[in-house]
mmCIF file of the C-alpha atoms, coordinates in Angstrom:
data_MODEL
# 
_entry.id   MODEL 
# 
loop_
_atom_site.group_PDB 
_atom_site.id 
_atom_site.type_symbol 
_atom_site.label_atom_id 
_atom_site.label_alt_id 
_atom_site.label_comp_id 
_atom_site.label_asym_id 
_atom_site.label_entity_id 
_atom_site.label_seq_id 
_atom_site.pdbx_PDB_ins_code 
_atom_site.Cartn_x 
_atom_site.Cartn_y 
_atom_site.Cartn_z 
_atom_site.occupancy 
_atom_site.B_iso_or_equiv 
_atom_site.pdbx_formal_charge 
_atom_site.auth_seq_id 
_atom_site.auth_comp_id 
_atom_site.auth_asym_id 
_atom_site.auth_atom_id 
_atom_site.pdbx_PDB_model_num 
ATOM 1  C CA . MET A 1 1  ? 11.382 -31.440 34.537 1.00 0.00 ? 1  MET A CA 1 
ATOM 2  C CA . ILE A 1 2  ? 12.081 -35.280 34.349 1.00 0.00 ? 2  ILE A CA 1 
ATOM 3  C CA . GLU A 1 3  ? 9.355  -37.499 32.412 1.00 0.00 ? 3  GLU A CA 1 
ATOM 4  C CA . ILE A 1 4  ? 7.969  -40.341 34.090 1.00 0.00 ? 4  ILE A CA 1 
ATOM 5  C CA . SER A 1 5  ? 7.754  -43.474 31.992 1.00 0.00 ? 5  SER A CA 1 
ATOM 6  C CA . LYS A 1 6  ? 5.133  -46.275 32.868 1.00 0.00 ? 6  LYS A CA 1 
ATOM 7  C CA . ASP A 1 7  ? 5.158  -50.267 31.857 1.00 0.00 ? 7  ASP A CA 1 
ATOM 8  C CA . ILE A 1 8  ? 8.720  -50.209 31.331 1.00 0.00 ? 8  ILE A CA 1 
ATOM 9  C CA . PRO A 1 9  ? 10.274 -53.826 32.789 1.00 0.00 ? 9  PRO A CA 1 
ATOM 10 C CA . VAL A 1 10 ? 12.673 -53.920 35.347 1.00 0.00 ? 10 VAL A CA 1 
ATOM 11 C CA . PRO A 1 11 ? 15.658 -55.481 34.158 1.00 0.00 ? 11 PRO A CA 1 
ATOM 12 C CA . ASN A 1 12 ? 17.038 -58.427 36.143 1.00 0.00 ? 12 ASN A CA 1 
ATOM 13 C CA . SER A 1 13 ? 20.136 -57.093 37.624 1.00 0.00 ? 13 SER A CA 1 
ATOM 14 C CA . LYS A 1 14 ? 20.555 -60.149 39.600 1.00 0.00 ? 14 LYS A CA 1 
ATOM 15 C CA . ILE A 1 15 ? 21.930 -62.728 37.439 1.00 0.00 ? 15 ILE A CA 1 
ATOM 16 C CA . LYS A 1 16 ? 22.383 -66.021 39.469 1.00 0.00 ? 16 LYS A CA 1 
ATOM 17 C CA . ARG A 1 17 ? 25.558 -67.821 38.426 1.00 0.00 ? 17 ARG A CA 1 
ATOM 18 C CA . GLN A 1 18 ? 26.065 -71.476 39.096 1.00 0.00 ? 18 GLN A CA 1 
ATOM 19 C CA . TYR A 1 19 ? 29.945 -72.142 39.699 1.00 0.00 ? 19 TYR A CA 1 
ATOM 20 C CA . PRO A 1 20 ? 30.864 -75.822 39.912 1.00 0.00 ? 20 PRO A CA 1 
ATOM 21 C CA . TYR A 1 21 ? 32.357 -75.553 43.527 1.00 0.00 ? 21 TYR A CA 1 
ATOM 22 C CA . LYS A 1 22 ? 31.114 -78.982 44.502 1.00 0.00 ? 22 LYS A CA 1 
ATOM 23 C CA . SER A 1 23 ? 32.416 -80.968 41.706 1.00 0.00 ? 23 SER A CA 1 
ATOM 24 C CA . MET A 1 24 ? 36.016 -79.734 42.050 1.00 0.00 ? 24 MET A CA 1 
ATOM 25 C CA . ASP A 1 25 ? 39.246 -81.511 43.265 1.00 0.00 ? 25 ASP A CA 1 
ATOM 26 C CA . ILE A 1 26 ? 42.034 -79.704 44.666 1.00 0.00 ? 26 ILE A CA 1 
ATOM 27 C CA . GLY A 1 27 ? 44.260 -78.246 41.755 1.00 0.00 ? 27 GLY A CA 1 
ATOM 28 C CA . ASP A 1 28 ? 40.930 -78.134 39.229 1.00 0.00 ? 28 ASP A CA 1 
ATOM 29 C CA . SER A 1 29 ? 40.011 -74.600 38.066 1.00 0.00 ? 29 SER A CA 1 
ATOM 30 C CA . PHE A 1 30 ? 37.246 -72.721 36.094 1.00 0.00 ? 30 PHE A CA 1 
ATOM 31 C CA . TYR A 1 31 ? 37.211 -69.588 34.121 1.00 0.00 ? 31 TYR A CA 1 
ATOM 32 C CA . VAL A 1 32 ? 34.284 -66.899 34.254 1.00 0.00 ? 32 VAL A CA 1 
ATOM 33 C CA . GLU A 1 33 ? 34.401 -64.195 31.690 1.00 0.00 ? 33 GLU A CA 1 
ATOM 34 C CA . GLY A 1 34 ? 32.808 -60.727 32.144 1.00 0.00 ? 34 GLY A CA 1 
ATOM 35 C CA . ILE A 1 35 ? 32.655 -60.324 36.241 1.00 0.00 ? 35 ILE A CA 1 
ATOM 36 C CA . SER A 1 36 ? 34.464 -58.655 38.651 1.00 0.00 ? 36 SER A CA 1 
ATOM 37 C CA . LEU A 1 37 ? 37.347 -60.197 40.622 1.00 0.00 ? 37 LEU A CA 1 
ATOM 38 C CA . GLN A 1 38 ? 35.189 -58.981 44.015 1.00 0.00 ? 38 GLN A CA 1 
ATOM 39 C CA . VAL A 1 39 ? 32.175 -60.722 43.051 1.00 0.00 ? 39 VAL A CA 1 
ATOM 40 C CA . VAL A 1 40 ? 33.951 -64.078 42.331 1.00 0.00 ? 40 VAL A CA 1 
ATOM 41 C CA . CYS A 1 41 ? 36.024 -63.872 45.714 1.00 0.00 ? 41 CYS A CA 1 
ATOM 42 C CA . ASN A 1 42 ? 32.677 -63.026 47.753 1.00 0.00 ? 42 ASN A CA 1 
ATOM 43 C CA . SER A 1 43 ? 31.262 -66.197 46.294 1.00 0.00 ? 43 SER A CA 1 
ATOM 44 C CA . ASN A 1 44 ? 34.616 -68.305 47.026 1.00 0.00 ? 44 ASN A CA 1 
ATOM 45 C CA . TYR A 1 45 ? 34.555 -67.132 50.595 1.00 0.00 ? 45 TYR A CA 1 
ATOM 46 C CA . ARG A 1 46 ? 30.778 -68.204 51.059 1.00 0.00 ? 46 ARG A CA 1 
ATOM 47 C CA . TYR A 1 47 ? 31.229 -71.662 49.280 1.00 0.00 ? 47 TYR A CA 1 
ATOM 48 C CA . GLY A 1 48 ? 34.563 -72.271 51.178 1.00 0.00 ? 48 GLY A CA 1 
ATOM 49 C CA . LYS A 1 49 ? 32.757 -71.725 54.390 1.00 0.00 ? 49 LYS A CA 1 
ATOM 50 C CA . LYS A 1 50 ? 29.989 -74.137 53.154 1.00 0.00 ? 50 LYS A CA 1 
ATOM 51 C CA . LEU A 1 51 ? 32.041 -76.700 51.787 1.00 0.00 ? 51 LEU A CA 1 
ATOM 52 C CA . GLY A 1 52 ? 34.966 -76.691 54.103 1.00 0.00 ? 52 GLY A CA 1 
ATOM 53 C CA . ALA A 1 53 ? 37.490 -75.891 51.275 1.00 0.00 ? 53 ALA A CA 1 
ATOM 54 C CA . LYS A 1 54 ? 39.304 -72.948 49.885 1.00 0.00 ? 54 LYS A CA 1 
ATOM 55 C CA . PHE A 1 55 ? 39.370 -71.374 46.730 1.00 0.00 ? 55 PHE A CA 1 
ATOM 56 C CA . ILE A 1 56 ? 41.790 -68.626 45.178 1.00 0.00 ? 56 ILE A CA 1 
ATOM 57 C CA . ALA A 1 57 ? 41.049 -66.396 42.294 1.00 0.00 ? 57 ALA A CA 1 
ATOM 58 C CA . LYS A 1 58 ? 43.049 -64.103 39.905 1.00 0.00 ? 58 LYS A CA 1 
ATOM 59 C CA . LYS A 1 59 ? 42.292 -61.845 37.194 1.00 0.00 ? 59 LYS A CA 1 
ATOM 60 C CA . GLU A 1 60 ? 42.767 -63.340 33.801 1.00 0.00 ? 60 GLU A CA 1 
ATOM 61 C CA . ASN A 1 61 ? 42.189 -61.603 30.525 1.00 0.00 ? 61 ASN A CA 1 
ATOM 62 C CA . GLU A 1 62 ? 38.322 -60.123 30.558 1.00 0.00 ? 62 GLU A CA 1 
ATOM 63 C CA . GLY A 1 63 ? 37.547 -62.536 33.393 1.00 0.00 ? 63 GLY A CA 1 
ATOM 64 C CA . VAL A 1 64 ? 38.327 -64.376 36.478 1.00 0.00 ? 64 VAL A CA 1 
ATOM 65 C CA . ARG A 1 65 ? 39.937 -67.978 37.001 1.00 0.00 ? 65 ARG A CA 1 
ATOM 66 C CA . VAL A 1 66 ? 39.132 -69.864 40.112 1.00 0.00 ? 66 VAL A CA 1 
ATOM 67 C CA . TRP A 1 67 ? 41.472 -72.637 41.591 1.00 0.00 ? 67 TRP A CA 1 
ATOM 68 C CA . LYS A 1 68 ? 40.612 -75.031 44.395 1.00 0.00 ? 68 LYS A CA 1 
ATOM 69 C CA . VAL A 1 69 ? 43.804 -75.261 46.549 1.00 0.00 ? 69 VAL A CA 1 
ATOM 70 C CA . GLU A 1 70 ? 42.357 -76.971 49.794 1.00 0.00 ? 70 GLU A CA 1 
# 
């Protein structure tokens, strides 16, 4: 039988990250630690569409590095 617990706070599973896409010039990069490449690539795609820019990401050490390329 599984016990039911009450009054346990729900963890914040959606951490909203703020990446500096708007401040970047072509050739600039930033590094984010402790996140998957897929999550960053999704963000790159959304902001690239919004800003009319292109971003690429590569796995680096324990995180991901993002470059603005267009």
